[in-house]
Backbone as a printed PyTorch tensor [residue, N CA C, xyz], in Angstrom:
tensor([[[102.7740,  80.0470, 237.0620],
         [103.7560,  81.0680, 236.7430],
         [103.5240,  82.2990, 237.6010]],

        [[104.5790,  82.9800, 237.9040],
         [104.4900,  84.2060, 238.6610],
         [104.8290,  85.3580, 237.7160]],

        [[103.7980,  86.1000, 237.3160],
         [103.9850,  87.1930, 236.3620],
         [104.0960,  88.5070, 237.1100]],

        [[104.9770,  89.3770, 236.6160],
         [105.0890,  90.7140, 237.1730],
         [105.0620,  91.7040, 236.0160]],

        [[104.4390,  92.8300, 236.2780],
         [104.3860,  93.8820, 235.2830],
         [105.7810,  94.4660, 235.1210]],

        [[106.3040,  94.4080, 233.9220],
         [107.6300,  94.9660, 233.6690],
         [107.6080,  96.4710, 233.7780]],

        [[108.7230,  97.0500, 234.1580],
         [108.7790,  98.5010, 234.3180],
         [108.5380,  99.2180, 232.9960]],

        [[108.8690,  98.5930, 231.8840],
         [108.6470,  99.2420, 230.5840],
         [107.1640,  99.3810, 230.2800]],

        [[106.3020,  98.4920, 230.7910],
         [104.8650,  98.5790, 230.5420],
         [104.2750,  99.8250, 231.1920]],

        [[104.8310, 100.2560, 232.3050],
         [104.3210, 101.4350, 232.9900],
         [104.7230, 102.7190, 232.2790]],

        [[105.7100, 102.6700, 231.4000],
         [106.1950, 103.8570, 230.7230],
         [105.4920, 104.1220, 229.3980]],

        [[104.6280, 103.2040, 228.9780],
         [103.9380, 103.3410, 227.7020],
         [102.7750, 104.3140, 227.8470]],

        [[102.5930, 105.1860, 226.8690],
         [101.5070, 106.1640, 226.8850],
         [100.1590, 105.4550, 226.9060]],

        [[ 99.1560, 106.0270, 227.5900],
         [ 97.8400, 105.3850, 227.7010],
         [ 97.2130, 105.0210, 226.3570]],

        [[ 97.3710, 105.8750, 225.3420],
         [ 96.7730, 105.5500, 224.0370],
         [ 97.4350, 104.3220, 223.4110]],

        [[ 98.7270, 104.1180, 223.6640],
         [ 99.4060, 102.9210, 223.1670],
         [ 98.9790, 101.6870, 223.9520]],

        [[ 98.7310, 101.8530, 225.2470],
         [ 98.2320, 100.7380, 226.0500],
         [ 96.8840, 100.2770, 225.5180]],

        [[ 95.9720, 101.2170, 225.2390],
         [ 94.6530, 100.8630, 224.7000],
         [ 94.7890, 100.1980, 223.3440]],

        [[ 95.7010, 100.6930, 222.5210],
         [ 95.9150, 100.1110, 221.2050],
         [ 96.4240,  98.6780, 221.3360]],

        [[ 97.3320,  98.4320, 222.2710],
         [ 97.8630,  97.0860, 222.4820],
         [ 96.7530,  96.1290, 222.9080]],

        [[ 95.8490,  96.5940, 223.7570],
         [ 94.7390,  95.7560, 224.2060],
         [ 93.8620,  95.3570, 223.0270]],

        [[ 93.6710,  96.2660, 222.0690],
         [ 92.8150,  95.9430, 220.9190],
         [ 93.4240,  94.8510, 220.0380]],

        [[ 94.7460,  94.6240, 220.1390],
         [ 95.3970,  93.5760, 219.3550],
         [ 95.5200,  92.2550, 220.1200]],

        [[ 95.1580,  92.2540, 221.3870],
         [ 95.2740,  91.0370, 222.1960],
         [ 94.2360,  90.0050, 221.7590]],

        [[ 94.5450,  88.7440, 221.9800],
         [ 93.6020,  87.6730, 221.6370],
         [ 92.4320,  87.6870, 222.6140]],

        [[ 91.3160,  87.0760, 222.2090],
         [ 90.1390,  86.9970, 223.0720],
         [ 90.4700,  86.3270, 224.4000]],

        [[ 91.2580,  85.2480, 224.3450],
         [ 91.6090,  84.5440, 225.5820],
         [ 92.4270,  85.4220, 226.5180]],

        [[ 93.3370,  86.2170, 225.9660],
         [ 94.1500,  87.1050, 226.7910],
         [ 93.2810,  88.1780, 227.4270]],

        [[ 92.4160,  88.7810, 226.6330],
         [ 91.5270,  89.8250, 227.1540],
         [ 90.6090,  89.2400, 228.2320]],

        [[ 90.0880,  88.0410, 228.0150],
         [ 89.2290,  87.3800, 229.0070],
         [ 90.0110,  87.1390, 230.3060]],

        [[ 91.2650,  86.7110, 230.1970],
         [ 92.0900,  86.4680, 231.3850],
         [ 92.3550,  87.7740, 232.1430]],

        [[ 92.6280,  88.8460, 231.4160],
         [ 92.8700,  90.1440, 232.0440],
         [ 91.6050,  90.6290, 232.7500]],

        [[ 90.4730,  90.5320, 232.0660],
         [ 89.2070,  90.9760, 232.6530],
         [ 88.8710,  90.1650, 233.9040]],

        [[ 89.0770,  88.8780, 233.8390],
         [ 88.8220,  88.0250, 235.0020],
         [ 89.6750,  88.4600, 236.1900]],

        [[ 90.9390,  88.7660, 235.9450],
         [ 91.8260,  89.2250, 237.0180],
         [ 91.3760,  90.5800, 237.5580]],

        [[ 91.0000,  91.4930, 236.6730],
         [ 90.5550,  92.8170, 237.1060],
         [ 89.2630,  92.7420, 237.9070]],

        [[ 88.4440,  91.7310, 237.6320],
         [ 87.1490,  91.5880, 238.3030],
         [ 87.2690,  91.1290, 239.7480]],

        [[ 88.4930,  90.9410, 240.2410],
         [ 88.6780,  90.7200, 241.6720],
         [ 88.2500,  91.9620, 242.4540]],

        [[ 88.3330,  93.1210, 241.8120],
         [ 87.8860,  94.3770, 242.4000],
         [ 86.3730,  94.4750, 242.2050]],

        [[ 85.6140,  94.6210, 243.2870],
         [ 84.1510,  94.6110, 243.2030],
         [ 83.6010,  95.7110, 242.3050]],

        [[ 84.1900,  96.9160, 242.3460],
         [ 83.7180,  98.0130, 241.4950],
         [ 83.9170,  97.6920, 240.0210]],

        [[ 85.0730,  97.1330, 239.6900],
         [ 85.3610,  96.7590, 238.2980],
         [ 84.4150,  95.6490, 237.8600]],

        [[ 84.2030,  94.6560, 238.7330],
         [ 83.3210,  93.5370, 238.4090],
         [ 81.8940,  94.0340, 238.1490]],

        [[ 81.3980,  94.9400, 238.9800],
         [ 80.0480,  95.4900, 238.8070],
         [ 79.9330,  96.2370, 237.4840]],

        [[ 80.9440,  97.0300, 237.1640],
         [ 80.9370,  97.7870, 235.9120],
         [ 81.0290,  96.8440, 234.7070]],

        [[ 81.8650,  95.8220, 234.7980],
         [ 82.0010,  94.8490, 233.7100],
         [ 80.6810,  94.1140, 233.4910]],

        [[ 79.9980,  93.7400, 234.5690],
         [ 78.7210,  93.0360, 234.4740],
         [ 77.6670,  93.9330, 233.8240]],

        [[ 77.6810,  95.2180, 234.1740],
         [ 76.7460,  96.1810, 233.5700],
         [ 76.9780,  96.2550, 232.0580]],

        [[ 78.2460,  96.3800, 231.6400],
         [ 78.5600,  96.4520, 230.2210],
         [ 78.2050,  95.1510, 229.5090]],

        [[ 78.4490,  94.0230, 230.1650],
         [ 78.1040,  92.7370, 229.5790],
         [ 76.6080,  92.6420, 229.3520]],

        [[ 75.8340,  93.0980, 230.3100],
         [ 74.3760,  93.0850, 230.1700],
         [ 73.8930,  93.9560, 229.0250]],

        [[ 74.5870,  95.0530, 228.7660],
         [ 74.2020,  95.9310, 227.6640],
         [ 74.6320,  95.3680, 226.3170]],

        [[ 75.8270,  94.7870, 226.2620],
         [ 76.3810,  94.3370, 224.9940],
         [ 76.0080,  92.9080, 224.6200]],

        [[ 75.8960,  92.0500, 225.6090],
         [ 75.6540,  90.6430, 225.3170],
         [ 74.8050,  90.0070, 226.4260]],

        [[ 73.5240,  90.3960, 226.4960],
         [ 72.6660,  89.8960, 227.5740],
         [ 72.5190,  88.3790, 227.5730]],

        [[ 72.7040,  87.7510, 226.4060],
         [ 72.5850,  86.2830, 226.3580],
         [ 73.6740,  85.5990, 227.1800]],

        [[ 74.8040,  86.2620, 227.4020],
         [ 75.8590,  85.6870, 228.2380],
         [ 75.3970,  85.6060, 229.6920]],

        [[ 74.6470,  86.6010, 230.1330],
         [ 74.1210,  86.5900, 231.5010],
         [ 73.0680,  85.4910, 231.6350]],

        [[ 72.2160,  85.3300, 230.6150],
         [ 71.2150,  84.2560, 230.6260],
         [ 71.9150,  82.9040, 230.6930]],

        [[ 72.9710,  82.7370, 229.9130],
         [ 73.7140,  81.4720, 229.9130],
         [ 74.3190,  81.2040, 231.2900]],

        [[ 74.8510,  82.2380, 231.9290],
         [ 75.4420,  82.0610, 233.2570],
         [ 74.3830,  81.6330, 234.2690]],

        [[ 73.1990,  82.2140, 234.1550],
         [ 72.1130,  81.8560, 235.0730],
         [ 71.5810,  80.4580, 234.8000]],

        [[ 71.7300,  79.9730, 233.5670],
         [ 71.2390,  78.6460, 233.1720],
         [ 72.3610,  77.6130, 233.1080]],

        [[ 73.3970,  77.8050, 233.8970],
         [ 74.5340,  76.8770, 233.9480],
         [ 75.1690,  76.6190, 232.5880]],

        [[ 75.3610,  77.6680, 231.8170],
         [ 76.0820,  77.5530, 230.5520],
         [ 75.2250,  77.2480, 229.3480]],

        [[ 73.9140,  77.0830, 229.5250],
         [ 73.0330,  76.8090, 228.3950],
         [ 72.5170,  78.1340, 227.8580]],

        [[ 72.8780,  78.4270, 226.6230],
         [ 72.4630,  79.6890, 226.0140],
         [ 71.6550,  79.4310, 224.7670]],

        [[ 70.8820,  80.4270, 224.4120],
         [ 70.1540,  80.3520, 223.1520],
         [ 71.1400,  80.5170, 222.0070]],

        [[ 70.7030,  80.1120, 220.8240],
         [ 71.5410,  80.2740, 219.6440],
         [ 71.7930,  81.7610, 219.4130]],

        [[ 73.0390,  82.1120, 219.1620],
         [ 73.4060,  83.5090, 218.9660],
         [ 73.0280,  83.9940, 217.5750]],

        [[ 72.6660,  85.2580, 217.5300],
         [ 72.4260,  85.9230, 216.2520],
         [ 73.7640,  86.3850, 215.7020]],

        [[ 73.7460,  86.9170, 214.4960],
         [ 74.9780,  87.4450, 213.9070],
         [ 75.5990,  88.4640, 214.8530]],

        [[ 76.8930,  88.3930, 215.0010],
         [ 77.5910,  89.2500, 215.9460],
         [ 77.9330,  90.5990, 215.3090]],

        [[ 77.5530,  91.6580, 216.0050],
         [ 77.9120,  93.0060, 215.5860],
         [ 79.1620,  93.4110, 216.3590]],

        [[ 79.8800,  94.3730, 215.8320],
         [ 81.0660,  94.8800, 216.5180],
         [ 80.6100,  96.0260, 217.4150]],

        [[ 80.5800,  95.7550, 218.7010],
         [ 80.1530,  96.7560, 219.6670],
         [ 81.3580,  97.3060, 220.4080]],

        [[ 81.2580,  98.5640, 220.7750],
         [ 82.2570,  99.2100, 221.6230],
         [ 81.5160,  99.9370, 222.7260]],

        [[ 82.2420, 100.2900, 223.7550],
         [ 81.6690, 101.0870, 224.8330],
         [ 82.2830, 102.4740, 224.7420]],

        [[ 81.4270, 103.4590, 224.6750],
         [ 81.8720, 104.8370, 224.5180],
         [ 82.6540, 105.2790, 225.7550]],

        [[ 83.8270, 105.8710, 225.5440],
         [ 84.6670, 106.3260, 226.6550],
         [ 84.1390, 107.6280, 227.2560]],

        [[ 83.1720, 108.2490, 226.5950],
         [ 82.6210, 109.5090, 227.0940],
         [ 81.3560, 109.3060, 227.9090]],

        [[ 80.4120, 108.4870, 227.4030],
         [ 79.1270, 108.3170, 228.0860],
         [ 78.9390, 106.9160, 228.6690]],

        [[ 79.8650, 106.0170, 228.3870],
         [ 79.8430, 104.6390, 228.8820],
         [ 78.6180, 103.8590, 228.4070]],

        [[ 78.1490, 104.1630, 227.1930],
         [ 77.0440, 103.4070, 226.5970],
         [ 77.5810, 102.6260, 225.4080]],

        [[ 76.9790, 101.4710, 225.1270],
         [ 77.4360, 100.6910, 223.9780],
         [ 76.9750, 101.3250, 222.6640]],

        [[ 77.7850, 101.1330, 221.6270],
         [ 77.3990, 101.5850, 220.2900],
         [ 78.0750, 100.7000, 219.2680]],

        [[ 77.4660, 100.6080, 218.0940],
         [ 77.9830,  99.7960, 217.0070],
         [ 78.8970, 100.6750, 216.1580]],

        [[ 80.1800, 100.3430, 216.1490],
         [ 81.1490, 101.1660, 215.4150],
         [ 80.9540, 101.0910, 213.9090]],

        [[ 80.3130, 100.0320, 213.4250],
         [ 80.1380,  99.8690, 211.9810],
         [ 78.9280, 100.6450, 211.4600]],

        [[ 78.0180, 101.0230, 212.3360],
         [ 76.8100, 101.7460, 211.9210],
         [ 77.1440, 103.2070, 211.6560]],

        [[ 76.3290, 103.8340, 210.8170],
         [ 76.4980, 105.2600, 210.5460],
         [ 76.2830, 106.0120, 211.8540]],

        [[ 77.2390, 106.8480, 212.1890],
         [ 77.1700, 107.5520, 213.4630],
         [ 76.2950, 108.7900, 213.3830]],

        [[ 75.5250, 108.9740, 214.4100],
         [ 74.7880, 110.2060, 214.6320],
         [ 75.2320, 110.7390, 215.9800]],

        [[ 74.9440, 111.9890, 216.2280],
         [ 75.3110, 112.5810, 217.5110],
         [ 74.3070, 112.1300, 218.5670]],

        [[ 74.6470, 111.0500, 219.2730],
         [ 73.7710, 110.5210, 220.3250],
         [ 74.5180, 110.3420, 221.6430]],

        [[ 75.7320, 110.8100, 221.7090],
         [ 76.5470, 110.6660, 222.9150],
         [ 76.3620, 111.9020, 223.7970]],

        [[ 75.8010, 111.6960, 224.9860],
         [ 75.6180, 112.7750, 225.9590],
         [ 76.7090, 112.6350, 227.0190]],

        [[ 77.5110, 113.6770, 227.2000],
         [ 78.6070, 113.6150, 228.1550],
         [ 78.8920, 115.0020, 228.7170]],

        [[ 79.6270, 115.0430, 229.8020],
         [ 80.0880, 116.2960, 230.4000],
         [ 81.5720, 116.4470, 230.0920]],

        [[ 81.9910, 117.6520, 229.7740],
         [ 83.4160, 117.8630, 229.5190],
         [ 84.0790, 118.7090, 230.5970]],

        [[ 83.3970, 118.8490, 231.7170],
         [ 83.9660, 119.5950, 232.8310],
         [ 84.4590, 118.6630, 233.9190]],

        [[ 84.6310, 119.2010, 235.0960],
         [ 85.0810, 118.4360, 236.2590],
         [ 83.9400, 118.3770, 237.2680]],

        [[ 83.8930, 117.2960, 238.0350],
         [ 82.9350, 117.2020, 239.1330],
         [ 83.4420, 118.0440, 240.2980]],

        [[ 82.5980, 118.9470, 240.7680],
         [ 82.9710, 119.8140, 241.8750],
         [ 82.0130, 119.5920, 243.0390]],

        [[ 82.5130, 119.7360, 244.2330],
         [ 81.7230, 119.5710, 245.4450],
         [ 80.6530, 120.6560, 245.5170]],

        [[ 79.4080, 120.2600, 245.7380],
         [ 78.3070, 121.2030, 245.9330],
         [ 78.1260, 121.3860, 247.4320]],

        [[ 78.8260, 122.3630, 247.9890],
         [ 78.8140, 122.5790, 249.4320],
         [ 77.4330, 122.9600, 249.9500]],

        [[ 76.5560, 123.4380, 249.0650],
         [ 75.2070, 123.8410, 249.4590],
         [ 74.2170, 122.6710, 249.4340]],

        [[ 74.6360, 121.5130, 248.9420],
         [ 73.7420, 120.3610, 248.8570],
         [ 73.3280, 119.9020, 250.2500]],

        [[ 72.0630, 119.5480, 250.4030],
         [ 71.5410, 119.1080, 251.7040],
         [ 72.1890, 117.8000, 252.1630]],

        [[ 72.7800, 117.0700, 251.2390],
         [ 73.4140, 115.7970, 251.6170],
         [ 74.5760, 116.0010, 252.5820]],

        [[ 75.1790, 117.1820, 252.5630],
         [ 76.3270, 117.4500, 253.4290],
         [ 75.9170, 118.1020, 254.7430]],

        [[ 74.6140, 118.3020, 255.0010],
         [ 74.1480, 119.0000, 256.2050],
         [ 74.6750, 118.3460, 257.4850]],

        [[ 74.6800, 117.0300, 257.5490],
         [ 75.1360, 116.3160, 258.7490],
         [ 76.5320, 115.7340, 258.5930]],

        [[ 77.2210, 116.1090, 257.5490],
         [ 78.5540, 115.5590, 257.2870],
         [ 79.5870, 116.2650, 258.1500]],

        [[ 80.2860, 115.4920, 258.9750],
         [ 81.3430, 116.0230, 259.8210],
         [ 82.6840, 115.5820, 259.2440]],

        [[ 83.4840, 116.5280, 258.8010],
         [ 84.7720, 116.2270, 258.1750],
         [ 85.6720, 115.4610, 259.1400]],

        [[ 85.6320, 115.7960, 260.4190],
         [ 86.4630, 115.1080, 261.3980],
         [ 86.1010, 113.6380, 261.5430]],

        [[ 84.8250, 113.3180, 261.3990],
         [ 84.3590, 111.9400, 261.5370],
         [ 84.3780, 111.1840, 260.2170]],

        [[ 83.8610, 111.8320, 259.1820],
         [ 83.6620, 111.1630, 257.8890],
         [ 84.7420, 111.4550, 256.8610]],

        [[ 85.5870, 112.4100, 257.1140],
         [ 86.6250, 112.7680, 256.1540],
         [ 86.1510, 113.8100, 255.1600]],

        [[ 87.0530, 114.2580, 254.3230],
         [ 86.7780, 115.2720, 253.3160],
         [ 85.7940, 114.7130, 252.2830]],

        [[ 84.6650, 115.3870, 252.0630],
         [ 83.7020, 114.8680, 251.0940],
         [ 84.1510, 115.0240, 249.6410]],

        [[ 85.1380, 115.8690, 249.3860],
         [ 85.6060, 116.1170, 248.0190],
         [ 86.6230, 115.0480, 247.6120]],

        [[ 86.1210, 113.8100, 247.4400],
         [ 86.9900, 112.7020, 247.0810],
         [ 86.2320, 111.7020, 246.2060]],

        [[ 86.9590, 110.8100, 245.5750],
         [ 86.3470, 109.8290, 244.6680],
         [ 85.3050, 108.9630, 245.3610]],

        [[ 85.5610, 108.6010, 246.6110],
         [ 84.6090, 107.7630, 247.3540],
         [ 83.2320, 108.4310, 247.4100]],

        [[ 83.1760, 109.7040, 247.8010],
         [ 81.8940, 110.3960, 247.9100],
         [ 81.3090, 110.7540, 246.5430]],

        [[ 82.1510, 110.9430, 245.5410],
         [ 81.6210, 111.1670, 244.1900],
         [ 80.7910, 109.9580, 243.7460]],

        [[ 81.2490, 108.7790, 244.1540],
         [ 80.5470, 107.5490, 243.7920],
         [ 79.3510, 107.2970, 244.7180]],

        [[ 79.5440, 107.4410, 246.0230],
         [ 78.5130, 107.1150, 247.0050],
         [ 77.4330, 108.1980, 247.1460]],

        [[ 77.7770, 109.4490, 246.8980],
         [ 76.8450, 110.5740, 247.0710],
         [ 76.8670, 111.4690, 245.8300]],

        [[ 76.4900, 110.9540, 244.6720],
         [ 76.6130, 111.7430, 243.4420],
         [ 75.7960, 113.0340, 243.4520]],

        [[ 74.7120, 113.0480, 244.2230],
         [ 73.8800, 114.2560, 244.2730],
         [ 74.5750, 115.3980, 245.0150]],

        [[ 75.7060, 115.1450, 245.6480],
         [ 76.4550, 116.1730, 246.3500],
         [ 77.5250, 116.8480, 245.5050]],

        [[ 77.4620, 116.6210, 244.1920],
         [ 78.4550, 117.1850, 243.2840],
         [ 77.7600, 117.7530, 242.0510]],

        [[ 78.4100, 118.6970, 241.3920],
         [ 77.8870, 119.2550, 240.1430],
         [ 79.0150, 119.3440, 239.1290]],

        [[ 78.6350, 119.4550, 237.8660],
         [ 79.6120, 119.5270, 236.7720],
         [ 80.0070, 120.9750, 236.5310]],

        [[ 81.2920, 121.2400, 236.4200],
         [ 81.7840, 122.5960, 236.2010],
         [ 81.3980, 123.1320, 234.8220]],

        [[ 81.1350, 122.2440, 233.8780],
         [ 80.8200, 122.6730, 232.5120],
         [ 79.4150, 123.2580, 232.3820]],

        [[ 78.4890, 122.8270, 233.2450],
         [ 77.1020, 123.2660, 233.1010],
         [ 76.4170, 123.5200, 234.4330]],

        [[ 77.0950, 123.2150, 235.5300],
         [ 76.5750, 123.3480, 236.8860],
         [ 75.3580, 122.4610, 237.1490]],

        [[ 75.2010, 121.4070, 236.3260],
         [ 74.1380, 120.4380, 236.5650],
         [ 74.5980, 119.4540, 237.6330]],

        [[ 73.6270, 118.9020, 238.3310],
         [ 73.8790, 117.8810, 239.3360],
         [ 74.5410, 116.6760, 238.6810]],

        [[ 75.3370, 115.9510, 239.4230],
         [ 76.0640, 114.7910, 238.9200],
         [ 75.1380, 113.7000, 238.3860]],

        [[ 73.8840, 113.6770, 238.8070],
         [ 72.9450, 112.6560, 238.3450],
         [ 72.3060, 113.0140, 236.9990]],

        [[ 72.5090, 114.2370, 236.5330],
         [ 71.9140, 114.6910, 235.2730],
         [ 72.7010, 114.1670, 234.0750]],

        [[ 71.9930, 113.9350, 232.9550],
         [ 72.7040, 113.4920, 231.7380],
         [ 73.6580, 114.5630, 231.2340]],

        [[ 74.5680, 114.1520, 230.3700],
         [ 75.5900, 115.0480, 229.8530],
         [ 75.0390, 116.2770, 229.1610]],

        [[ 75.7680, 117.3740, 229.2610],
         [ 75.3470, 118.6330, 228.6590],
         [ 75.8890, 118.7980, 227.2400]],

        [[ 76.8290, 117.9700, 226.8570],
         [ 77.3870, 118.0080, 225.5110],
         [ 76.8000, 116.8730, 224.6990]],

        [[ 76.6180, 117.1120, 223.4260],
         [ 76.1020, 116.1060, 222.5160],
         [ 77.1060, 115.9440, 221.3910]],

        [[ 77.5430, 114.7280, 221.1750],
         [ 78.5370, 114.4850, 220.1390],
         [ 78.4880, 113.0580, 219.6550]],

        [[ 79.5640, 112.6410, 219.0220],
         [ 79.6760, 111.2920, 218.4930],
         [ 80.2660, 110.3660, 219.5600]],

        [[ 79.7810, 109.1290, 219.5900],
         [ 80.3710, 108.1310, 220.4750],
         [ 81.8380, 107.9410, 220.0860]],

        [[ 82.6490, 107.6310, 221.0730],
         [ 84.0830, 107.4820, 220.8480],
         [ 84.6000, 106.2710, 221.6220]],

        [[ 85.2920, 105.3890, 220.9190],
         [ 85.8550, 104.2230, 221.6020],
         [ 87.3450, 104.3910, 221.8900]],

        [[ 87.9760, 105.3670, 221.2810],
         [ 89.4090, 105.5910, 221.4450],
         [ 89.6650, 106.5030, 222.6440]],

        [[ 90.2630, 105.9850, 223.7210],
         [ 90.5020, 106.8190, 224.9030],
         [ 91.3150, 108.0800, 224.6200]],

        [[ 92.1460, 108.0600, 223.6050],
         [ 92.9520, 109.2350, 223.2720],
         [ 92.0830, 110.3870, 222.7520]],

        [[ 90.8840, 110.0700, 222.2500],
         [ 89.9820, 111.0980, 221.7170],
         [ 88.8490, 111.4310, 222.6810]],

        [[ 88.9420, 110.9570, 223.9100],
         [ 87.9270, 111.1830, 224.9190],
         [ 87.8660, 112.6590, 225.2730]],

        [[ 86.6810, 113.2580, 225.1550],
         [ 86.5110, 114.6630, 225.5200],
         [ 85.8240, 114.8150, 226.8700]],

        [[ 85.4610, 113.6950, 227.4920],
         [ 84.7980, 113.7420, 228.7830],
         [ 85.7670, 114.2970, 229.8210]],

        [[ 85.2640, 115.1460, 230.6900],
         [ 86.0390, 115.7470, 231.7810],
         [ 87.1880, 116.6050, 231.2690]],

        [[ 87.0590, 117.1620, 230.0840],
         [ 88.1120, 118.0340, 229.5740],
         [ 87.4950, 119.3620, 229.1850]],

        [[ 88.0850, 120.4360, 229.6140],
         [ 87.6140, 121.7690, 229.2500],
         [ 88.4310, 122.2920, 228.0860]],

        [[ 88.2310, 121.6730, 226.9090],
         [ 88.9230, 122.1730, 225.7280],
         [ 87.9270, 122.2850, 224.5850]],

        [[ 88.3020, 122.9970, 223.5660],
         [ 87.4100, 123.2320, 222.4400],
         [ 87.8660, 122.5180, 221.1850]],

        [[ 88.5830, 121.4010, 221.3220],
         [ 89.0350, 120.6810, 220.1420],
         [ 87.8660, 119.9860, 219.4810]],

        [[ 87.9300, 119.8590, 218.1750],
         [ 86.8680, 119.2090, 217.4160],
         [ 87.1470, 117.7310, 217.2540]],

        [[ 86.1130, 116.8870, 217.4360],
         [ 86.2880, 115.4650, 217.1580],
         [ 86.2330, 115.2330, 215.6580]],

        [[ 86.6230, 114.0420, 215.2360],
         [ 86.4810, 113.7070, 213.8250],
         [ 85.0110, 113.7820, 213.4640]],

        [[ 84.6910, 114.3920, 212.3240],
         [ 83.3110, 114.4370, 211.8740],
         [ 82.5740, 115.6860, 212.3080]],

        [[ 83.2220, 116.6350, 212.9510],
         [ 82.5580, 117.8840, 213.2710],
         [ 82.5980, 118.2230, 214.7370]],

        [[ 82.0730, 119.4060, 215.0310],
         [ 82.1130, 119.9400, 216.3800],
         [ 80.9700, 119.3770, 217.2090]],

        [[ 81.2330, 119.0810, 218.4740],
         [ 80.1770, 118.6610, 219.3840],
         [ 79.3540, 119.8850, 219.7440]],

        [[ 78.1150, 119.6480, 220.1460],
         [ 77.2010, 120.7400, 220.4090],
         [ 76.7460, 120.7260, 221.8460]],

        [[ 76.3700, 121.9290, 222.3210],
         [ 75.7300, 122.0180, 223.6200],
         [ 74.3440, 121.4160, 223.4770]],

        [[ 73.8610, 120.7610, 224.5130],
         [ 72.5200, 120.1870, 224.4930],
         [ 71.5200, 121.3070, 224.2710]],

        [[ 70.5400, 121.0810, 223.3840],
         [ 69.5150, 122.0590, 223.1260],
         [ 69.8240, 122.9740, 221.9580]],

        [[ 70.9710, 122.8300, 221.2880],
         [ 71.3230, 123.7040, 220.1810],
         [ 70.5400, 123.4050, 218.9080]],

        [[ 70.0790, 122.1810, 218.7150],
         [ 69.3630, 121.8240, 217.5070],
         [ 68.1540, 120.9840, 217.8580]],

        [[ 67.2370, 120.8210, 216.8700],
         [ 66.0900, 119.9550, 217.0790],
         [ 66.5320, 118.5240, 217.3070]],

        [[ 67.6090, 118.0920, 216.6230],
         [ 68.1060, 116.7340, 216.7810],
         [ 68.5080, 116.4640, 218.2270]],

        [[ 69.0770, 117.4900, 218.9030],
         [ 69.4860, 117.3210, 220.2950],
         [ 68.2870, 116.9720, 221.1730]],

        [[ 67.1560, 117.6540, 220.9620],
         [ 65.9780, 117.4160, 221.7840],
         [ 65.4670, 115.9910, 221.5900]],

        [[ 65.5900, 115.4440, 220.3880],
         [ 65.1530, 114.0730, 220.1360],
         [ 65.9960, 113.0720, 220.9110]],

        [[ 67.2600, 113.3830, 221.1200],
         [ 68.1680, 112.4610, 221.7800],
         [ 68.1780, 112.6210, 223.2980]],

        [[ 67.4680, 113.5980, 223.8350],
         [ 67.5400, 113.8860, 225.2560],
         [ 67.0470, 112.7440, 226.1190]],

        [[ 66.1850, 111.8720, 225.6030],
         [ 65.6380, 110.7690, 226.3890],
         [ 66.4620, 109.5200, 226.3160]],

        [[ 67.5780, 109.5170, 225.5690],
         [ 68.4180, 108.3100, 225.4480],
         [ 69.0200, 107.9070, 226.7610]]])
């Protein structure tokens, strides 16, 4: 079959798109993920998440489909703010470290000392944010891009409630997020 994305699918709000995906069957989601994994960056990210959420699947792949007996399955999600797995059914604590600012070019970083814009192009782009993360800082805290998040809050699986990369003061469900270092609990979570 030759499938094409209908024009109406592009007009749906992102939160409705995410909601629709949550209602899709496992086989449909697997087919979509397989298609998306043609992109090497997506495939690498998917493999990373798979290793965090279901490492036995990677063992099975390495052993030609032979896997150990599975334990009881928990409902895991990947946080849209910090990209770490969490169990949605467990009592939530503030363990999500994220930045709510924008990545900005650190023109003073030594990584750009030999960078020629005419040869290499503008460094303030997604390509260099990924390839040279130490050359950028977060506008929310001025920390280097390699540093953990400066905000501490609850994990969130709903993209519509994502506070990452947003400079707003809205409260998430369950209370206000805190700046790192505001409480003793924050210091305990700093090594996560």
